[in-house]
C-alpha positions in Angstrom: 0.0 0.0 0.0 1.5 3.4 -1.0 2.6 5.5 1.9 1.7 3.1 4.8 4.9 1.2 5.2 2.9 -2.0 5.5 2.2 -4.7 2.9 -1.4 -4.7 1.5 -2.0 -8.3 2.9 -2.1 -6.8 6.3 -5.2 -6.2 8.3 -6.0 -4.5 11.6 -9.0 -5.9 13.5 -10.7 -3.7 16.0 -13.3 -5.1 18.4 -15.2 -4.1 21.5 -15.8 -7.7 22.6 -18.4 -8.8 25.2 -17.7 -12.4 25.9 -15.5 -15.4 25.6 -16.4 -17.7 24.1 -19.1 -15.8 22.2 -20.3 -16.2 18.7 -18.7 -13.0 17.4 -15.4 -13.7 19.2 -15.3 -17.3 17.8 -16.1 -16.0 14.3 -13.2 -13.5 14.5 -10.9 -16.2 15.9 -11.5 -18.5 13.0 -10.9 -15.6 10.6 -7.7 -14.4 12.3 -6.2 -17.9 12.4 -7.2 -18.7 8.8 -5.8 -15.4 7.5 -2.5 -16.1 9.3 -2.4 -19.6 7.7 -3.0 -17.8 4.3 0.1 -15.6 4.8 -1.6 -12.4 6.1 -0.2 -10.2 8.8 -2.8 -9.7 11.4 -3.2 -7.3 14.4 -6.0 -7.1 16.8 -7.0 -4.1 18.8 -9.3 -5.3 21.6 -11.0 -3.3 24.3 -9.6 -3.9 27.7 -12.4 -5.9 29.5 -11.7 -8.6 32.1 -14.3 -10.8 30.4 -12.0 -11.1 27.3 -8.7 -11.6 29.1 -8.7 -15.3 28.4 -9.3 -14.8 24.7 -6.6 -12.2 24.4 -4.2 -14.5 26.2 -5.0 -17.4 23.9 -4.5 -15.4 20.8 -1.2 -13.9 22.1 0.1 -17.4 22.8 -0.7 -18.3 19.1 1.5 -15.4 18.1 -1.3 -12.9 17.2 -0.3 -9.3 17.8 -3.0 -8.2 20.4 -3.1 -4.6 21.7 -5.6 -3.8 24.5 -7.4 -0.4 24.2 -9.9 1.3 26.4 -13.6 1.1 25.8 -15.6 3.9 24.2 -18.9 5.6 24.3 -21.0 6.3 21.1 -19.6 9.8 21.0 -16.0 9.9 22.2 -13.5 12.2 20.6 -10.6 11.0 22.8 -11.3 7.4 21.8 -11.5 8.4 18.1 -8.1 10.1 18.4 -6.6 7.1 20.2 -8.0 4.7 17.5 -6.5 6.9 14.8 -3.1 6.7 16.4 -3.3 3.0 16.8 -4.5 2.3 13.3 -2.2 4.6 11.4 -0.3 2.8 8.7 -2.7 -0.1 8.2 -4.0 -0.3 4.7 -7.1 -2.3 5.7 -9.1 -2.0 8.9 -11.8 -4.4 9.8 -14.0 -3.3 12.7 -16.1 -6.1 14.4 -19.2 -4.8 16.2 -21.2 -6.7 18.8 -24.0 -4.1 18.5 -24.7 -1.5 15.8 -23.7 1.3 18.1 -20.4 -0.3 19.2 -17.0 1.0 18.1 -18.4 4.1 16.3 -15.5 6.4 17.3 -13.0 3.8 16.1 -14.6 3.9 12.7 -14.0 7.6 12.5 -10.5 7.1 13.8 -9.7 4.5 11.1 -10.6 6.9 8.4 -8.7 9.7 10.1 -5.7 7.3 10.2 -5.8 7.0 6.4 -7.0 3.4 6.0 -7.3 2.5 2.3 -10.2 0.2 3.0 -12.7 -0.1 5.9 -14.8 -3.2 6.5 -17.4 -3.4 9.3 -18.9 -6.7 10.6 -22.2 -6.4 12.4 -22.4 -9.6 14.5 -25.6 -8.7 16.4 -28.2 -6.8 14.4 -30.7 -4.9 16.5 -32.8 -1.9 15.8 -32.1 1.3 17.7 -34.6 1.8 20.6 -35.5 4.8 22.6 -34.2 3.3 25.8 -30.6 3.8 24.6 -28.7 6.6 26.3 -28.7 8.9 23.3 -32.1 8.1 22.0 -33.0 6.0 19.0 -32.9 8.7 16.4 -29.5 9.9 17.4 -28.2 6.3 17.4 -29.5 5.7 13.9 -27.8 8.9 12.7 -24.5 7.9 14.3 -24.7 4.4 12.8 -25.6 5.8 9.4 -22.5 8.0 9.5 -20.4 5.0 10.3 -22.0 3.0 7.5 -21.2 5.8 5.0 -17.6 5.7 6.0 -17.4 1.9 5.4 -16.6 0.2 2.1 -18.4 -3.0 3.1 -20.5 -4.3 5.9 -20.8 -8.0 6.6 -23.7 -9.6 8.5 -24.1 -13.2 9.6 -27.3 -14.1 7.7 -29.6 -13.0 4.9 -32.3 -12.4 7.5 -30.0 -10.1 9.4 -29.1 -8.3 6.2 -32.7 -7.5 5.6 -33.2 -6.4 9.1 -30.1 -4.2 9.2 -30.9 -2.5 5.9 -34.4 -1.8 7.1 -33.3 -0.5 10.5 -30.3 1.7 9.5 -30.7 2.4 5.8 -27.2 1.6 4.4 -26.5 1.2 0.7 -27.8 -2.4 0.2 -24.9 -3.0 -2.2 -22.5 -2.5 0.7 -24.1 -5.2 2.9 -22.9 -8.7 2.4 -23.8 -12.0 4.2 -20.8 -13.9 5.6 -21.9 -16.8 7.6 -20.2 -18.2 10.7 -17.7 -21.0 10.7 -16.8 -24.2 12.6 -13.4 -25.8 13.1 -14.4 -29.1 11.6 -11.3 -30.9 12.8 -12.6 -30.6 16.3 -15.7 -32.6 15.4 -16.3 -36.1 14.0 -13.7 -37.9 16.0 -14.7 -40.8 18.3 -16.0 -39.5 21.7 -16.3 -41.4 24.9 -20.0 -40.7 25.2 -20.3 -42.3 28.6 -17.4 -40.3 30.1 -18.7 -37.0 28.7 -22.2 -37.7 30.0 -20.9 -38.5 33.4 -18.9 -35.2 33.4 -22.2 -33.4 32.6 -24.1 -35.1 35.4 -26.2 -37.0 32.8 -26.9 -40.7 32.6 -24.7 -42.8 30.4 -27.8 -44.3 28.7 -31.1 -42.8 27.7 -32.2 -39.7 25.8 -30.2 -36.5 26.6 -30.7 -33.1 25.1 -28.6 -30.0 25.4 -29.0 -26.2 25.3 -25.7 -24.5 24.6 -26.2 -20.8 25.0 -25.5 -17.6 26.8 -28.0 -17.4 29.6 -29.5 -14.0 28.6 -32.9 -12.7 27.7 -34.0 -13.6 24.2 -32.2 -16.9 24.2 -35.5 -18.7 25.2 -33.9 -21.1 27.7 -37.0 -20.8 29.9 -39.0 -22.2 27.0 -36.7 -25.2 26.9 -37.2 -25.7 30.7 -41.0 -25.7 30.2 -40.7 -28.2 27.4 -38.9 -30.7 29.5 -42.0 -32.0 31.4 -43.8 -32.4 28.1 -40.9 -34.4 26.7 -40.9 -36.6 29.7 -44.6 -37.4 29.3 -43.4 -39.5 26.3 -39.8 -40.2 27.4 -39.7 -40.4 31.2 -35.9 -40.8 31.3 -35.2 -37.6 29.3 -32.6 -35.3 30.8 -31.5 -31.8 29.7 -28.0 -30.4 30.1 -27.5 -26.6 29.9 -24.1 -25.3 28.9 -23.4 -21.6 29.3 -23.3 -18.7 31.7 -25.0 -15.3 31.7 -27.0 -12.7 33.6 -30.1 -15.0 33.9 -28.3 -18.0 35.4 -29.7 -17.5 38.9 -33.2 -16.7 37.6 -33.1 -19.8 35.4 -32.0 -22.0 38.3 -35.0 -20.7 40.3 -37.3 -21.5 37.5 -35.9 -25.0 37.1 -36.5 -25.7 40.8 -40.0 -24.2 40.7 -40.8 -26.6 37.9 -39.5 -29.5 39.9 -36.7 -30.2 37.5 -33.7 -30.0 39.8 -32.9 -33.6 39.2 -33.7 -33.5 35.5 -32.1 -30.3 34.2 -28.3 -29.9 34.9 -26.7 -26.5 34.5 -23.0 -27.0 34.1 -21.8 -23.5 33.3 -19.1 -22.9 30.7 -17.3 -25.8 29.1 -14.2 -25.9 26.9 -15.2 -29.2 25.3 -18.4 -28.2 23.5 -17.6 -30.4 20.5 -17.5 -33.4 22.8 -20.7 -32.3 24.5 -22.6 -31.9 21.3 -21.3 -35.3 20.1 -22.4 -37.0 23.3 -26.1 -35.8 23.4 -29.0 -36.8 21.2 -30.4 -33.5 20.3 -29.6 -29.8 20.6 -32.4 -27.4 21.5 -32.1 -23.8 20.3 -35.1 -22.0 21.7 -34.0 -18.5 20.8 -36.5 -15.7 20.4 -34.1 -13.9 18.0 -30.8 -15.1 16.4 -28.6 -13.6 13.8 -26.2 -16.4 12.8 -26.9 -19.6 14.6 -23.3 -20.7 15.4 -24.3 -23.4 17.9 -26.6 -25.0 15.3 -23.6 -25.1 12.9 -21.5 -26.8 15.6 -24.2 -29.4 16.2 -24.3 -30.1 12.5 -20.5 -30.6 12.5 -21.0 -33.0 15.4 -23.7 -34.9 13.5 -26.3 -34.1 16.1 -29.8 -33.1 15.0 -31.2 -29.8 16.1 -34.6 -28.4 17.1 -34.5 -24.7 16.6 -36.9 -21.8 16.5 -37.9 -20.4 13.1 -36.4 -17.0 13.7 -33.6 -14.8 12.3 -30.8 -16.7 10.6 -31.7 -20.1 12.1 -33.7 -21.3 9.0 -30.6 -20.7 6.9 -28.5 -23.0 9.2 -31.1 -25.7 10.2 -32.8 -27.2 7.2 -36.1 -28.3 8.6 -36.8 -32.0 7.9 -33.2 -32.5 6.7 -30.7 -31.5 9.5 -33.3 -30.8 12.2 -36.7 -29.3 12.8 -37.9 -25.7 13.1 -40.6 -24.6 15.6 -42.2 -21.3 16.5 -40.5 -19.3 19.3 -41.9 -19.3 22.8 -43.9 -22.5 22.1 -42.8 -25.2 24.6 -45.3 -27.7 23.2 -44.0 -27.5 19.7 -40.4 -27.7 20.9 -41.2 -30.8 23.0 -43.1 -32.5 20.1 -40.2 -31.9 17.7 -37.6 -33.2 20.2 -39.7 -36.3 20.9 -40.0 -36.9 17.1 -36.2 -36.9 16.8 -35.6 -38.9 20.0 -38.0 -41.7 19.1 -37.0 -42.1 15.5 -33.5 -43.5 15.3 -33.4 -43.6 11.5 -34.6 -39.9 11.3 -32.0 -38.9 13.8 -29.2 -40.6 12.0 -30.2 -39.1 8.6 -30.4 -35.6 10.1 -27.0 -36.1 11.8 -25.3 -37.1 8.5 -27.0 -34.3 6.6 -25.9 -31.8 9.3 -22.3 -32.9 8.9 -22.5 -32.7 5.1 -23.9 -29.2 5.3 -21.2 -28.0 7.8 -18.5 -29.4 5.6 -19.9 -27.6 2.5 -21.0 -24.3 3.9 -19.6 -23.7 7.4 -15.9 -24.5 7.3 -13.2 -22.1 8.4 -11.7 -22.4 4.9 -15.0 -21.2 3.4 -15.1 -18.2 5.8 -11.5 -17.2 5.0 -12.1 -17.5 1.3 -15.2 -15.4 1.5 -13.5 -12.6 3.5 -10.4 -12.5 1.4 -12.6 -12.2 -1.7 -14.3 -9.2 0.0 -10.9 -7.7 0.9 -10.0 -8.0 -2.8 -13.2 -6.2 -3.7 -12.4 -3.2 -1.5 -8.7 -3.0 -2.1 -8.8 -3.8 -5.8 -5.7 -4.0 -7.8 -3.5 -2.9 -4.8 -4.1 -6.3 -3.0 
């Protein structure tokens, strides 16, 4: 790149991350490692939050150049100046946003730093609402200004693309779907199902389902809890394992106990062996009330585990109803239970869905596909200089 002192196959990522492991953070991890394998020089500017210390440490141990930066408000001149100093000299800046109003000063800073190309990734697409500190109309204007500065905007599904264009009005030609990815090598190997189930507090034999999710509002975990007694009317030995942490953990534990499910639903918190967990259970339940990309459903497919998911957001683009799993309405515990029972009582259907899920993951959700898609987009914005 002329005048930057850095080769064009160099990218600076900027992110105000919220969790580890979270869907957006995993997406970016796959991309960073894949780009490095493809010969790119990669730097990550990551806001200094304790919740992401583990992630930053893991990337640093892999040799990724990670710089911690302070968080920022929607309007923050000092943060914009700091971002401009940090990003100076990078021909390509890729800002990853966990909310449309995240990282807005950094986007202005990237342009001030002279970036040749600027890509935004919107990982969670939500409309502005009046409860936001600055008011919905101001937030929309700020996001519109950031979108105007960007060369491309990626979103995780076609559904989220439609929602984002409607909510914030960017040039539709700028907004491109780039789906999530799964590290396929972590799935498909033989798993000691009995040992994994014991570690989850689940029986070695009998039907076991799982919810793998942040325990936050909108994830619908309470619907899964209410579905459990309905499933047990047909399958009295059914057990549910919940993997994840979040703000609603205590509230959900109380709901579980009120429903008399303390011995039936096991909440195990975070796990670093999700591929093994998904391989050891019989069905994944995804009861979300909204979902942009559906990463956990992709992971279940890679593990050859059928899915029952809600028909919302990007989930129908990941779960092929009748092929890799079943789709049900959100907030409908009876439909969720009936779909789970159908899969759990039909071994042939379950196996067919598992095989089809793996085939779909290999074709559409691999890390290699993600990296190829993004490099192609980089070429689009950098042109002949790449």
